[in-house]
N, CA, C and O atoms as a MOPAC input file, in Angstrom:
PM7 MOZYME 1SCF
protein

 N      1.11300 1    -0.66800 1    -0.11100 1
 C      0.42600 1     0.22600 1     0.06000 1
 C      0.83000 1     1.39900 1    -0.00900 1
 O      0.67000 1     1.94700 1     1.08200 1
 N      1.32100 1     2.12400 1    -0.82800 1
 C      1.75400 1     2.99600 1    -1.03900 1
 C      0.41600 1     4.49400 1    -0.17100 1
 O     -0.74600 1     4.74300 1    -0.49200 1
 N      1.18600 1     5.06000 1     0.78800 1
 C      1.04800 1     5.80600 1     2.20000 1
 C      1.34100 1     7.00300 1     1.64700 1
 O      0.63000 1     7.82300 1     2.22800 1
 N      2.33100 1     7.80700 1     0.44000 1
 C      2.53600 1     8.73800 1     0.23100 1
 C      1.15000 1     9.99100 1    -0.57500 1
 O      1.14300 1    11.19500 1    -0.31700 1
 N      0.14600 1     9.31600 1    -1.50700 1
 C     -0.95600 1    10.00500 1    -1.75500 1
 C     -2.08700 1     9.57500 1    -0.26900 1
 O     -3.22200 1    10.05200 1    -0.27600 1
 N     -1.77600 1     8.94300 1     0.56000 1
 C     -2.90100 1     9.83800 1     1.77300 1
 C     -2.38500 1    10.36400 1     2.93800 1
 O     -3.03100 1    10.65000 1     3.94600 1
 N     -0.98900 1    10.50100 1     2.73500 1
 C     -0.48900 1    11.49100 1     3.59500 1
 C     -0.41100 1    13.02600 1     2.61200 1
 O     -0.30200 1    14.17900 1     3.03100 1
 N     -0.49300 1    12.62300 1     1.45400 1
 C     -0.43500 1    13.80600 1     0.28100 1
 C     -1.62100 1    15.23000 1     1.08900 1
 O     -1.46200 1    16.24400 1     1.76900 1
 N     -2.58300 1    14.59100 1     0.57000 1
 C     -3.75700 1    14.53100 1     0.96200 1
 C     -4.28100 1    15.59300 1     2.62700 1
 O     -5.47800 1    15.68800 1     2.89700 1
 N     -3.28500 1    16.21900 1     3.47100 1
 C     -3.41800 1    16.21200 1     4.75900 1
 C     -2.31200 1    17.94000 1     3.96700 1
 O     -1.82100 1    18.82800 1     4.66400 1
 N     -2.27800 1    17.87900 1     2.94300 1
 C     -1.17600 1    18.79000 1     2.80700 1
 C     -0.12100 1    18.76800 1     3.21300 1
 O      0.55700 1    17.88700 1     3.74100 1
 N      0.12100 1    20.24300 1     2.85000 1
 C      2.13000 1    20.70400 1     3.84700 1
 C      1.66600 1    20.52300 1     5.08300 1
 O      2.02200 1    21.65000 1     5.42800 1
 N      1.01000 1    19.93700 1     6.40400 1
 C      0.94900 1    19.44800 1     7.18200 1
 C      1.28000 1    17.91900 1     7.40700 1
 O      2.01700 1    17.31200 1     8.18400 1
 N      0.31700 1    17.51900 1     6.27400 1
 C      0.74500 1    15.85300 1     6.33300 1
 C      2.81300 1    15.86300 1     5.89200 1
 O      3.71200 1    15.32700 1     6.54000 1
 N      2.87300 1    16.35200 1     5.11700 1
 C      4.48100 1    16.23900 1     4.86600 1
 C      4.71900 1    16.52100 1     5.72200 1
 O      4.97100 1    15.54800 1     6.43300 1
 N      4.87700 1    17.93300 1     6.47600 1
 C      5.83500 1    18.00300 1     7.60300 1
 C      6.08000 1    16.44500 1     8.76900 1
 O      7.10500 1    15.99500 1     9.28100 1
 N      4.92900 1    16.07900 1     8.82000 1
 C      4.33400 1    15.40600 1     9.92300 1
 C      5.16100 1    13.86400 1     9.44700 1
 O      5.66200 1    12.99400 1    10.16000 1
 N      5.04100 1    13.98500 1     7.81500 1
 C      5.73100 1    12.75500 1     7.26800 1
 C      7.74500 1    13.07700 1     7.56400 1
 O      8.63300 1    12.23200 1     7.67200 1
 N      7.77900 1    13.60600 1     7.58100 1
 C      9.16800 1    14.33100 1     7.19000 1
 C      9.33100 1    14.21500 1     8.27000 1
 O      9.83200 1    13.09500 1     8.17300 1
 N      9.36000 1    14.52900 1     9.97600 1
 C      9.33000 1    14.43800 1    11.08900 1
 C      9.55800 1    12.82400 1    11.20800 1
 O     10.66500 1    12.35300 1    11.46800 1
 N      8.59400 1    12.16500 1    11.02700 1
 C      8.59000 1    10.58800 1    10.72700 1
 C      9.63500 1     9.81800 1    11.24100 1
 O     10.09200 1     9.08100 1    12.11400 1
 N      9.83200 1    10.89600 1     9.35900 1
 C     11.10400 1     9.74400 1     8.87900 1
 C     12.57200 1     9.79100 1     8.96900 1
 O     13.53700 1     9.20900 1     8.47300 1
 N     12.32200 1    10.76100 1     9.83800 1
 C     14.25600 1    10.74700 1    10.24100 1
 C     14.09100 1    10.53100 1    12.59700 1
 O     14.92600 1    10.92700 1    13.41100 1
 N     12.76200 1     9.81300 1    12.89400 1
 C     13.29200 1     9.45200 1    13.52400 1
 C     13.17200 1     7.50100 1    13.59800 1
 O     12.82600 1     6.81000 1    12.64000 1
 N     13.44400 1     7.12400 1    14.57400 1
 C     13.56400 1     5.59100 1    14.62400 1
 C     12.79700 1     5.22900 1    14.42400 1
 O     12.73000 1     4.27400 1    15.19800 1
 N     11.53000 1     5.24200 1    13.57100 1
 C     10.24100 1     5.12600 1    12.81300 1
 C     11.21200 1     4.63900 1    11.34000 1
 O     12.28000 1     5.15200 1    11.00500 1
 N     10.29400 1     3.22700 1    10.44100 1
 C     10.90700 1     3.45400 1     9.43100 1
 C      9.70500 1     3.75900 1     8.38100 1
 O      8.92800 1     2.83800 1     8.12700 1
 N      9.58000 1     4.65800 1     7.94300 1
 C      9.03900 1     5.75200 1     7.31100 1
 C      9.45100 1     6.42100 1     6.42800 1
 O     10.37600 1     7.10400 1     6.86700 1
 N      9.20400 1     6.67900 1     5.00400 1
 C      9.43500 1     7.44100 1     4.42300 1
 C      8.43400 1     8.63500 1     3.73700 1
 O      7.35400 1     8.58200 1     3.15000 1
 N      9.13100 1     9.46800 1     4.02400 1
 C      9.30600 1    10.80500 1     3.41000 1
 C      8.81700 1    11.08000 1     2.26400 1
 O      7.81400 1    11.66700 1     1.85700 1
 N     10.35500 1    10.16100 1     1.46600 1
 C     10.07900 1    10.73700 1    -0.49700 1
 C      8.78600 1    10.37600 1    -1.14500 1
 O      8.28100 1    10.93600 1    -2.11800 1
 N      8.09600 1     8.86900 1    -0.14000 1
 C      7.20300 1     8.64400 1    -1.15600 1
 C      6.06500 1    10.04000 1    -0.85300 1
 O      6.18600 1    10.93800 1    -1.68700 1
 N      5.23300 1    10.22800 1     0.00700 1
 C      5.01200 1    12.11800 1     0.45200 1
 C      5.09300 1    12.90100 1    -0.72400 1
 O      4.35600 1    13.17300 1    -1.67300 1
 N      6.93100 1    13.33300 1    -0.10700 1
 C      6.98100 1    13.86300 1    -0.74000 1
 C      7.02800 1    14.30700 1    -2.84200 1
 O      6.91200 1    15.34700 1    -3.49100 1
 N      7.25200 1    12.88100 1    -3.17800 1
 C      7.21900 1    12.14400 1    -4.51200 1
 C      5.61800 1    12.39000 1    -4.64500 1
 O      5.34500 1    12.77000 1    -5.78300 1
 N      4.21100 1    12.25300 1    -3.59200 1
 C      3.44200 1    12.19900 1    -4.90900 1
 C      2.97600 1    13.71700 1    -5.23800 1
 O      2.61600 1    14.31200 1    -6.25400 1
 N      3.22000 1    14.14400 1    -3.46500 1
 C      2.87500 1    16.34800 1    -3.99800 1
 C      3.16100 1    16.54300 1    -4.42300 1
 O      2.75100 1    17.58500 1    -4.93300 1
 N      4.42900 1    15.86100 1    -4.99900 1
 C      5.39400 1    16.85300 1    -6.22700 1
 C      4.66300 1    17.14100 1    -7.60100 1
 O      4.68500 1    18.19800 1    -8.23000 1
 N      3.85200 1    15.68300 1    -8.00300 1
 C      2.83900 1    15.64800 1    -9.00600 1
 C      1.99100 1    16.29800 1    -8.70600 1
 O      1.78900 1    16.87200 1    -9.77600 1
 N      1.06400 1    16.80700 1    -7.82600 1
 C      0.40600 1    17.49100 1    -7.80800 1
 C      1.25800 1    19.09100 1    -8.30400 1
 O      2.38200 1    19.18800 1    -8.79700 1
 N      0.05900 1    20.47200 1    -7.89900 1
 C      0.30400 1    21.67700 1    -7.43800 1
 C      0.86500 1    22.08500 1    -7.06700 1
 O      1.33400 1    23.18700 1    -7.34900 1
 N      1.08200 1    21.44800 1    -6.30800 1
 C      1.95100 1    22.06700 1    -5.25700 1
 C      3.74600 1    22.67600 1    -5.39400 1
 O      4.65100 1    22.15900 1    -6.04900 1
 N      3.80800 1    24.21800 1    -4.31600 1
 C      5.34300 1    25.29600 1    -5.04000 1
 C      5.81500 1    23.41600 1    -4.23300 1
 O      5.35000 1    22.60700 1    -3.43000 1
 N      7.18200 1    23.61700 1    -5.28500 1
 C      8.24700 1    23.14900 1    -5.06300 1
 C      9.09100 1    23.91700 1    -4.10100 1
 O      9.72000 1    23.33300 1    -3.21900 1
 N      9.12100 1    25.19600 1    -4.24800 1
 C      9.46900 1    25.96200 1    -2.71100 1
 C      9.02400 1    25.57600 1    -1.53600 1
 O      9.90500 1    25.30200 1    -0.72100 1
 N      7.69300 1    25.44600 1    -1.11900 1
 C      7.14000 1    24.91400 1     0.06600 1
 C      6.70800 1    22.90600 1     0.45100 1
 O      5.98300 1    22.17800 1     1.13000 1
 N      7.91200 1    22.89700 1    -0.69200 1
 C      6.78300 1    21.69400 1    -0.50200 1
 C      9.16100 1    21.43700 1    -0.06600 1
 O      9.48200 1    20.73200 1     0.89100 1
 N     10.03500 1    21.97500 1    -0.75100 1
 C     11.21100 1    22.00800 1    -0.00200 1
 C     11.61500 1    22.47100 1     1.28800 1
 O     12.39400 1    22.01100 1     2.12300 1
 N     10.82200 1    23.59800 1     1.24500 1
 C     11.03200 1    24.62900 1     2.99100 1
 C     10.56100 1    23.20300 1     3.98600 1
 O     11.34800 1    22.59100 1     4.70800 1
 N      9.10000 1    22.87800 1     3.81000 1
 C      8.77800 1    21.95300 1     4.61600 1
 C      9.03900 1    20.65400 1     4.88800 1
 O      8.72700 1    20.17900 1     5.98000 1
 N      9.63700 1    19.93200 1     3.94000 1
 C      9.86800 1    18.69100 1     3.78200 1
 C     11.67000 1    19.14900 1     5.11800 1
 O     11.82400 1    19.03000 1     6.33300 1
 N     12.29500 1    19.48300 1     4.36100 1
 C     13.29900 1    20.09300 1     4.82000 1
 C     13.55700 1    20.59800 1     6.82500 1
 O     14.37600 1    20.32600 1     7.70400 1
 N     12.48300 1    21.31200 1     6.71900 1
 C     11.88800 1    21.65000 1     7.90100 1
 C     12.29000 1    20.24900 1     8.84700 1
 O     13.28100 1    19.97700 1     9.52500 1
 N     11.20200 1    19.61700 1     8.58700 1
 C     10.22600 1    18.65600 1     9.41400 1
 C     11.12800 1    17.82800 1     9.22800 1
 O     11.14500 1    17.23100 1    10.30400 1
 N     12.30300 1    17.14100 1     8.26100 1
 C     13.09300 1    16.13900 1     8.72100 1
 C     14.09300 1    16.98800 1     9.40600 1
 O     14.84800 1    16.25900 1    10.05100 1
 N     14.36800 1    18.11700 1     9.51100 1
 C     15.74100 1    18.57900 1    10.73200 1
 C     14.69800 1    18.01000 1    12.01000 1
 O     14.69200 1    16.87400 1    12.48500 1
 N     14.20000 1    18.67900 1    12.23100 1
 C     13.03800 1    18.34000 1    13.51700 1
 C     13.78700 1    17.25800 1    14.02700 1
 O     14.63100 1    17.15500 1    14.91600 1
 N     13.07800 1    16.21800 1    12.96400 1
 C     12.85900 1    14.56600 1    13.24100 1
 C     14.02900 1    14.18000 1    13.66500 1
 O     14.18800 1    13.44900 1    14.64300 1
 N     15.38700 1    14.87400 1    12.60800 1
 C     16.99100 1    14.40100 1    13.00700 1
 C     17.19200 1    15.27300 1    14.99400 1
 O     17.66300 1    14.56300 1    15.88200 1
 N     16.81400 1    16.56200 1    15.26900 1
 C     16.56300 1    17.37300 1    16.11000 1
 C     16.24200 1    15.91800 1    17.30300 1
 O     17.06400 1    15.81300 1    18.21300 1
 N     15.52200 1    15.27000 1    17.27300 1
 C     14.78100 1    14.81100 1    18.30600 1
 C     15.72100 1    13.47400 1    18.67400 1
 O     15.96000 1    12.95900 1    19.76600 1
 N     16.14000 1    13.13300 1    17.37600 1
 C     16.59200 1    11.57800 1    17.85300 1
 C     18.48100 1    12.79600 1    18.59300 1
 O     18.68500 1    12.50500 1    19.77200 1
 N     19.54800 1    13.85600 1    18.04300 1
 C     20.36000 1    14.23800 1    18.63600 1
 C     19.25000 1    14.75400 1    20.66400 1
 O     19.60200 1    14.27400 1    21.74100 1
 N     18.57900 1    15.31000 1    20.56500 1
 C     17.82000 1    15.67100 1    21.97500 1
 C     17.81100 1    14.27300 1    22.84300 1
 O     17.88000 1    14.45900 1    24.05800 1
 N     17.74600 1    13.05200 1    22.45800 1
 C     17.43600 1    11.32900 1    23.04200 1
 C     18.45600 1    11.50200 1    23.14900 1
 O     18.67900 1    11.40800 1    24.35600 1
 N     19.42900 1    11.74000 1    22.58800 1
 C     21.11700 1    11.24800 1    23.27900 1
 C     21.40300 1    12.12500 1    24.15000 1
 O     21.85800 1    11.66300 1    25.19700 1
 N     21.22000 1    14.05200 1    24.04200 1
 C     21.72900 1    14.16200 1    24.89800 1
 C     21.21100 1    14.00800 1    26.15900 1
 O     21.92300 1    13.84700 1    27.15100 1
 N     20.01900 1    14.04700 1    26.17900 1
 C     19.18900 1    13.63700 1    27.58900 1
 C     19.25800 1    12.35100 1    28.81100 1
 O     19.36800 1    12.38300 1    30.03700 1
 N     19.11800 1    11.09100 1    27.67800 1
 C     19.57400 1     9.94400 1    27.92000 1
 C     21.00700 1     9.92300 1    28.75600 1
 O     22.16500 1    10.10100 1    28.37600 1
 N     20.42900 1     9.62800 1    30.07300 1
 C     22.19300 1     8.57700 1    30.20800 1
 C     23.06800 1     7.89800 1    28.75100 1
 O     22.61300 1     7.35600 1    27.74300 1
 N     24.24100 1     8.15000 1    29.09400 1
 C     24.95900 1     7.74100 1    27.89200 1
 C     25.36400 1     5.59700 1    27.97400 1
 O     25.88700 1     4.76200 1    27.23600 1
 N     24.58700 1     5.63400 1    29.59300 1
 C     24.91600 1     3.45800 1    29.50400 1
 C     23.10100 1     3.29100 1    28.73500 1
 O     22.70200 1     2.56600 1    27.82400 1
 N     22.38900 1     4.28600 1    29.57700 1
 C     21.36000 1     3.73500 1    29.27300 1
 C     21.33100 1     3.41900 1    28.22100 1
 O     21.19800 1     2.21500 1    28.00000 1
 N     21.44100 1     4.34000 1    27.11900 1
 C     21.57000 1     4.08100 1    26.16900 1
 C     21.69800 1     3.26200 1    25.09300 1
 O     21.08700 1     2.70000 1    24.18400 1
 N     23.14900 1     3.50600 1    25.77700 1
 C     23.59400 1     2.13200 1    25.44800 1
 C     22.88800 1     0.25700 1    25.42200 1
 O     22.75600 1    -0.59200 1    24.54100 1
 N     22.54300 1     0.33600 1    27.16300 1
 C     21.78300 1    -0.90100 1    26.83000 1
 C     20.60300 1    -1.19000 1    26.72400 1
 O     19.97300 1    -2.18900 1    27.07400 1
 N     20.24600 1    -0.03900 1    26.09700 1
 C     19.02500 1    -0.42000 1    24.96500 1
 C     19.10900 1    -0.70200 1    23.77300 1
 O     18.46500 1    -1.44100 1    23.02800 1
 N     20.14800 1     0.09400 1    23.62600 1
 C     20.72100 1    -0.32000 1    21.56800 1
 C     21.55800 1    -1.07700 1    21.55800 1
 O     22.04900 1    -1.22700 1    20.44000 1
 N     22.34600 1    -2.17400 1    23.00000 1
 C     22.72000 1    -3.17100 1    22.87000 1
 C     23.87800 1    -2.92100 1    21.99600 1
 O     24.25500 1    -3.47600 1    20.96400 1
 N     24.50100 1    -1.59600 1    22.92300 1
 C     25.67100 1    -1.89000 1    21.78000 1
 C     27.02100 1    -1.78400 1    22.80400 1
 O     27.39300 1    -0.98600 1    23.66400 1
 N     27.43300 1    -2.77800 1    22.34400 1
 C     29.10800 1    -2.91600 1    23.25000 1
 C     29.88400 1    -1.60800 1    23.58100 1
 O     29.72900 1    -0.44200 1    23.21900 1
 N     30.82700 1    -2.26200 1    24.44900 1
 C     31.95800 1    -0.76900 1    25.02900 1
 C     32.55100 1    -0.66600 1    23.22100 1
 O     32.11000 1     0.21300 1    22.48000 1
 N     33.39700 1    -1.52100 1    22.82600 1
 C     34.02200 1    -1.50000 1    21.50100 1
 C     33.26700 1    -0.17300 1    20.41100 1
 O     33.65600 1     0.67800 1    19.61100 1
 N     32.04100 1    -0.64400 1    20.97200 1
 C     31.26200 1    -0.01900 1    19.47300 1
 C     30.90500 1     1.80100 1    20.01000 1
 O     30.84700 1     2.82600 1    19.33200 1
 N     30.78200 1     1.64400 1    21.01900 1
 C     30.42900 1     2.46500 1    21.97900 1
 C     31.53900 1     4.07800 1    22.18000 1
 O     31.38800 1     5.28200 1    22.38900 1
 N     32.89900 1     2.85000 1    21.89600 1
 C     34.22700 1     3.59500 1    22.44400 1
 C     33.71800 1     4.28600 1    20.69700 1
 O     33.20000 1     5.39900 1    20.78000 1
 N     33.79800 1     3.90400 1    19.72800 1
 C     34.49200 1     3.76100 1    18.32600 1
 C     33.01500 1     5.45100 1    17.93900 1
 O     33.16600 1     6.54700 1    17.39800 1
 N     31.89400 1     4.81900 1    18.52300 1
 C     31.18600 1     6.26500 1    17.41200 1
 C     31.20900 1     7.39300 1    18.75600 1
 O     30.43500 1     8.34500 1    18.84900 1
 N     32.31300 1     7.03100 1    19.78300 1
 C     32.47700 1     8.39600 1    20.01200 1
 C     33.91200 1     9.27700 1    19.83800 1
 O     34.18900 1    10.39000 1    20.28600 1
 N     34.65200 1     8.42200 1    19.07900 1
 C     36.12800 1     9.09800 1    18.50800 1
 C     35.84200 1     9.61700 1    17.42100 1
 O     36.47600 1    10.55800 1    16.94300 1
 N     34.48100 1     8.86900 1    16.68500 1
 C     34.31800 1     9.13300 1    15.71100 1
 C     33.46300 1    11.09800 1    15.23600 1
 O     33.51100 1    11.98800 1    14.38600 1
 N     32.58700 1    10.59900 1    16.94600 1
 C     32.61600 1    12.33000 1    16.81500 1
 C     33.32300 1    13.70100 1    17.94100 1
 O     33.14500 1    14.88900 1    18.21100 1
 N     33.83500 1    13.01800 1    18.15200 1
 C     35.10000 1    14.01000 1    18.04800 1
 C     35.84700 1    14.22100 1    17.45000 1
 O     36.65500 1    15.14300 1    17.56000 1
 N     35.75700 1    13.16900 1    16.40300 1
 C     37.38000 1    13.30300 1    15.08100 1
 C     36.54000 1    14.67400 1    13.99900 1
 O     37.08400 1    15.65000 1    13.48300 1
 N     35.06900 1    14.25100 1    13.94600 1
 C     34.58400 1    15.54500 1    13.26100 1
 C     33.42700 1    16.02100 1    13.43000 1
 O     32.89900 1    16.85700 1    12.69700 1
 N     32.86900 1    15.44000 1    14.57300 1
 C     31.93800 1    16.81500 1    15.11000 1
 C     30.68000 1    17.02400 1    14.19900 1
 O     30.14300 1    16.20600 1    13.45200 1
 N     30.37200 1    18.23700 1    14.43200 1
 C     28.96600 1    18.30600 1    13.86800 1
 C     29.21200 1    18.22000 1    12.49000 1
 O     28.34600 1    18.25200 1    11.61500 1
 N     30.65900 1    18.08600 1    12.29300 1
 C     30.36500 1    17.92300 1    10.40000 1
 C     29.78400 1    16.86500 1    10.39500 1
 O     28.90800 1    16.95300 1     9.53500 1
 N     29.75100 1    15.37500 1    11.11800 1
 C     28.77300 1    14.57900 1    10.88600 1
 C     27.55600 1    14.68700 1    10.57400 1
 O     27.07300 1    13.97100 1     9.69700 1
 N     27.00600 1    15.38700 1    11.08100 1
 C     25.39000 1    16.22500 1    10.90400 1
 C     25.07600 1    16.24600 1     9.10300 1
 O     23.94800 1    16.20400 1     8.61100 1
 N     26.02200 1    16.30100 1     8.53700 1
 C     25.52300 1    16.27100 1     7.48900 1
 C     25.45400 1    14.94300 1     6.50700 1
 O     25.22400 1    14.83500 1     5.30300 1
 N     25.76500 1    13.93500 1     7.58600 1
 C     25.02600 1    12.77500 1     6.95700 1
 C     24.13900 1    12.20500 1     7.58600 1
 O     24.12600 1    10.97400 1     7.54900 1
 N     22.79200 1    13.15300 1     8.60900 1
 C     22.50200 1    12.55300 1     8.80300 1
 C     21.12600 1    11.91800 1     8.11400 1
 O     20.37400 1    11.03600 1     8.52700 1
 N     21.10100 1    12.60400 1     7.07600 1
 C     19.79900 1    12.14700 1     5.67900 1
 C     19.99800 1    10.74900 1     5.77400 1
 O     19.05500 1     9.96100 1     5.83600 1
 N     21.54800 1    10.30700 1     5.79200 1
 C     21.29400 1     8.32200 1     4.96000 1
 C     20.56200 1     7.78300 1     5.92400 1
 O     20.63900 1     7.79600 1     7.15200 1
 N     19.52700 1     7.10200 1     4.82100 1
 C     18.69300 1     5.98900 1     5.77200 1
 C     19.59600 1     5.49600 1     7.32400 1
 O     20.71100 1     6.01000 1     7.42000 1
 N     19.36300 1     4.98900 1     7.95300 1
 C     18.92400 1     3.82700 1     8.65400 1
 C     20.89600 1     4.39900 1     9.93800 1
 O     20.90300 1     4.66300 1    11.14000 1
 N     21.70500 1     4.38000 1     9.30300 1
 C     22.53200 1     5.18100 1     9.62900 1
 C     22.49000 1     6.55300 1     9.98400 1
 O     23.33000 1     6.88600 1    10.82000 1
 N     21.78600 1     7.36500 1     9.59400 1
 C     21.77800 1     9.09500 1     9.57200 1
 C     21.27400 1     8.88100 1    11.46700 1
 O     22.09800 1     9.17600 1    12.33300 1
 N     19.85000 1     8.34400 1    11.85100 1
 C     19.91900 1     7.89900 1    12.55200 1
 C     20.11100 1     8.42500 1    14.38500 1
 O     19.75200 1     9.21200 1    15.26000 1
 N     21.35300 1     6.74000 1    13.87800 1
 C     22.65900 1     6.53000 1    14.66600 1
 C     23.63900 1     7.87000 1    14.58600 1
 O     24.22900 1     8.16800 1    15.62400 1
 N     23.83900 1     8.67900 1    13.43000 1
 C     24.48600 1     9.64400 1    14.05100 1
 C     23.72100 1    10.78100 1    14.42300 1
 O     24.31400 1    11.70500 1    14.98000 1
 N     22.39000 1    10.87500 1    14.18600 1
 C     22.31900 1    12.71200 1    15.42900 1
 C     22.16500 1    12.01000 1    16.16000 1
 O     23.38800 1    12.13800 1    16.09600 1
 N     21.74400 1    10.77200 1    17.44000 1
 C     21.62800 1    10.70100 1    18.21700 1
 C     23.14400 1    10.28500 1    19.23200 1
 O     23.40000 1    10.00300 1    20.40300 1
 N     23.77400 1    10.44000 1    18.10200 1
 C     25.15200 1    10.38900 1    18.61000 1
 C     25.96200 1    11.44800 1    18.59800 1
 O     27.16900 1    11.52500 1    18.82500 1
 N     25.19400 1    12.23400 1    18.31700 1
 C     25.63200 1    13.90300 1    18.08200 1
 C     25.40900 1    14.53400 1    19.27100 1
 O     26.00400 1    15.45700 1    19.82800 1
 N     24.49300 1    13.91200 1    19.55600 1
 C     23.33100 1    14.50100 1    21.03000 1
 C     24.44800 1    13.60100 1    22.48000 1
 O     25.14300 1    14.25900 1    23.25400 1
 N     24.36500 1    12.31900 1    22.51400 1
 C     25.44600 1    11.77500 1    23.12600 1
 C     26.18100 1    12.35000 1    23.37100 1
 O     26.49000 1    13.06800 1    24.32100 1
 N     26.59400 1    12.04700 1    22.39500 1
 C     28.69900 1    12.87900 1    23.23400 1
 C     28.55600 1    14.07200 1    22.84000 1
 O     29.64700 1    14.61200 1    22.65800 1
 N     27.45300 1    14.88800 1    22.57400 1
 C     27.71800 1    16.48900 1    22.89100 1
 C     28.35500 1    17.14700 1    22.03900 1
 O     29.19800 1    17.90500 1    22.51800 1
 N     28.22200 1    17.12700 1    20.53500 1
 C     28.09500 1    18.43900 1    19.76400 1
 C     27.55300 1    19.45600 1    19.20100 1
 O     26.61000 1    19.51700 1    18.41200 1
 N     28.16800 1    20.21000 1    19.63000 1
 C     27.78100 1    21.69900 1    19.66900 1
 C     26.24700 1    21.34300 1    19.23700 1
 O     25.94300 1    20.35400 1    18.56900 1
 N     25.66300 1    21.96600 1    19.55400 1
 C     24.14800 1    22.10900 1    18.90100 1
 C     24.28100 1    22.34200 1    17.88700 1
 O     24.72500 1    21.57500 1    17.03300 1
 N     23.61200 1    24.45800 1    17.59500 1
 C     23.50800 1    24.58200 1    16.55600 1
 C     24.37200 1    24.69900 1    15.54300 1
 O     23.96800 1    25.23400 1    14.51000 1
 N     25.85400 1    24.18300 1    15.63600 1
 C     26.43800 1    23.81300 1    14.26900 1
 C     25.46400 1    22.82600 1    13.37500 1
 O     24.81200 1    22.92100 1    12.33500 1
 N     25.84900 1    21.42400 1    14.77500 1
 C     24.60200 1    20.15300 1    14.25100 1
 C     23.94700 1    20.27800 1    13.47100 1
 O     23.97200 1    19.87400 1    12.30800 1
 N     22.86000 1    21.20700 1    14.33700 1
 C     21.38600 1    21.60000 1    13.75400 1
 C     21.53900 1    22.14500 1    12.42000 1
 O     20.82200 1    21.72700 1    11.51100 1
 N     22.56300 1    23.19800 1    12.19000 1
 C     22.51800 1    24.01800 1    10.67200 1
 C     23.24600 1    22.52300 1    10.00400 1
 O     22.38800 1    22.09400 1     9.23300 1
 N     23.93700 1    21.98000 1     9.99100 1
 C     24.25700 1    21.26600 1     8.81500 1
 C     23.38400 1    19.73800 1     8.96800 1
 O     23.21400 1    19.06200 1     7.95400 1
 N     23.03000 1    19.42400 1     9.86700 1
 C     21.38800 1    18.22500 1     9.06400 1
 C     20.75500 1    19.10000 1     8.85300 1
 O     20.42000 1    18.95300 1    10.02900 1
 N     20.24500 1    19.86800 1     8.54900 1
 C     19.41100 1    21.35700 1     7.24800 1
 C     19.91400 1    20.88300 1     6.28600 1
 O     19.18300 1    20.20700 1     5.56300 1
 N     20.90100 1    21.00200 1     6.02900 1
 C     21.94800 1    21.24500 1     4.90500 1
 C     21.89200 1    19.76600 1     4.19000 1
 O     21.56600 1    19.54000 1     3.02500 1
 N     22.38600 1    18.60100 1     5.42200 1
 C     22.96900 1    17.26300 1     4.27200 1
 C     21.03100 1    17.28300 1     3.69800 1
 O     20.77800 1    17.32500 1     2.49400 1
 N     19.94300 1    17.24800 1     4.70600 1
 C     19.20900 1    16.86400 1     4.33000 1
 C     18.03000 1    17.74500 1     3.80800 1
 O     16.90000 1    17.31000 1     4.03000 1
 N     18.15600 1    18.96000 1     3.12300 1
 C     17.72300 1    19.79900 1     2.60300 1
 C     18.52500 1    19.02700 1     0.81400 1
 O     18.05100 1    18.55400 1    -0.21800 1
 N     19.48400 1    19.22300 1     1.18900 1
 C     20.26300 1    18.31500 1    -0.18500 1
 C     19.59600 1    17.56500 1    -1.02800 1
 O     19.26800 1    17.76000 1    -2.19800 1
 N     19.37300 1    16.39700 1    -0.07400 1
 C     18.31600 1    15.09800 1    -0.47700 1
 C     17.01400 1    15.54900 1    -0.78200 1
 O     16.37100 1    14.89700 1    -1.60400 1
 N     16.43300 1    16.70800 1    -0.18300 1
 C     15.29600 1    16.85800 1    -0.74500 1
 C     15.59300 1    17.38900 1    -1.76400 1
 O     15.47300 1    16.60800 1    -2.70800 1
 N     16.04500 1    18.68600 1    -2.13700 1
 C     16.41000 1    19.19700 1    -3.46600 1
 C     17.06200 1    18.06900 1    -4.61700 1
 O     17.56800 1    18.43300 1    -5.68000 1
 N     16.95700 1    16.81500 1    -4.23400 1
 C     17.64200 1    16.73200 1    -4.98100 1
 C     16.73200 1    15.08200 1    -5.63400 1
 O     17.17500 1    14.43200 1    -6.58200 1
 N     15.15100 1    14.62000 1    -4.67300 1
 C     13.79000 1    14.47000 1    -5.11700 1
 C     13.41900 1    15.31200 1    -5.93700 1
 O     13.21400 1    15.26200 1    -7.15000 1
 N     13.35000 1    16.04500 1    -5.23600 1
 C     12.06800 1    17.22100 1    -6.32800 1
 C     12.69300 1    17.59600 1    -7.57900 1
 O     12.01600 1    17.66500 1    -8.60500 1
 N     14.07700 1    17.87000 1    -7.57200 1
 C     14.73100 1    17.96100 1    -8.96800 1
 C     14.56700 1    16.62900 1    -9.91500 1
 O     14.36200 1    16.69200 1   -11.12700 1
 N     14.68900 1    15.43400 1    -9.17400 1
 C     14.48900 1    14.03100 1   -10.27400 1
 C     12.81700 1    14.45100 1   -10.66800 1
 O     12.42300 1    14.55600 1   -11.82900 1
 N     12.05400 1    14.63500 1    -9.59800 1
 C     10.74900 1    14.24500 1   -10.07400 1
 C     10.09300 1    15.77400 1   -11.03400 1
 O      9.35200 1    16.00800 1   -11.98900 1
 N     10.86900 1    16.45700 1   -10.11300 1
 C      9.86700 1    17.92400 1   -11.67500 1
 C     10.71400 1    18.37600 1   -12.42300 1
 O     10.10300 1    18.95000 1   -13.32500 1
 N     12.08300 1    18.47600 1   -12.62200 1
 C     12.92500 1    19.00200 1   -13.31000 1
 C     13.64400 1    20.76600 1   -12.62300 1
 O     14.82100 1    21.09200 1   -12.47000 1
 N     13.12300 1    21.09200 1   -12.51200 1
 C     13.07100 1    22.87500 1   -11.53400 1
 C     11.83700 1    22.49500 1   -10.62500 1
 O     10.62800 1    22.53800 1   -10.85200 1
 N     12.80000 1    21.98100 1    -9.15200 1
 C     11.91200 1    22.36500 1    -7.61200 1
 C     11.37300 1    23.83600 1    -8.21300 1
 O     10.42900 1    23.85200 1    -9.00400 1
 N     11.91000 1    24.83000 1    -7.86700 1
 C     11.94800 1    25.82400 1    -7.58400 1
 C     10.66100 1    26.75700 1    -8.11100 1
 O     10.33100 1    27.90600 1    -7.81900 1
 N     10.14300 1    25.87500 1    -8.91200 1
 C      8.37200 1    26.80100 1    -9.70600 1
 C      7.37700 1    26.16600 1    -8.39200 1
 O      6.17300 1    26.41600 1    -8.35400 1

């Protein structure tokens, strides 16, 4: 069952919610909703902004979970052993907020956002770079769907 058109019936609010949920640990594809709406009469700019903001807010919810929940509890709940935790810690300390550019990636992007919060990457640069990465993905989807997405 294709949920894209069903979510698209909710308009931009549906796209905002779909793109938010897609950036959480829930298995969800906001691209289907975006593609369904891109085939309609929606403004490409509106679709781009709403999807990018919603997805970034969803990614920042993962960052917040990492920031507010004790490190040991996160690793215990996720079944992460000490060596993997150390590897994630060293990656965040090495790349810092720049790692947020990759938060758009399926599956691993959620883990990156969580790790950025968990290991205290600075919030503002992380949020800005996360937005840039996620916006780039949506720009590409819209470009593929419409050619010139800003019309």
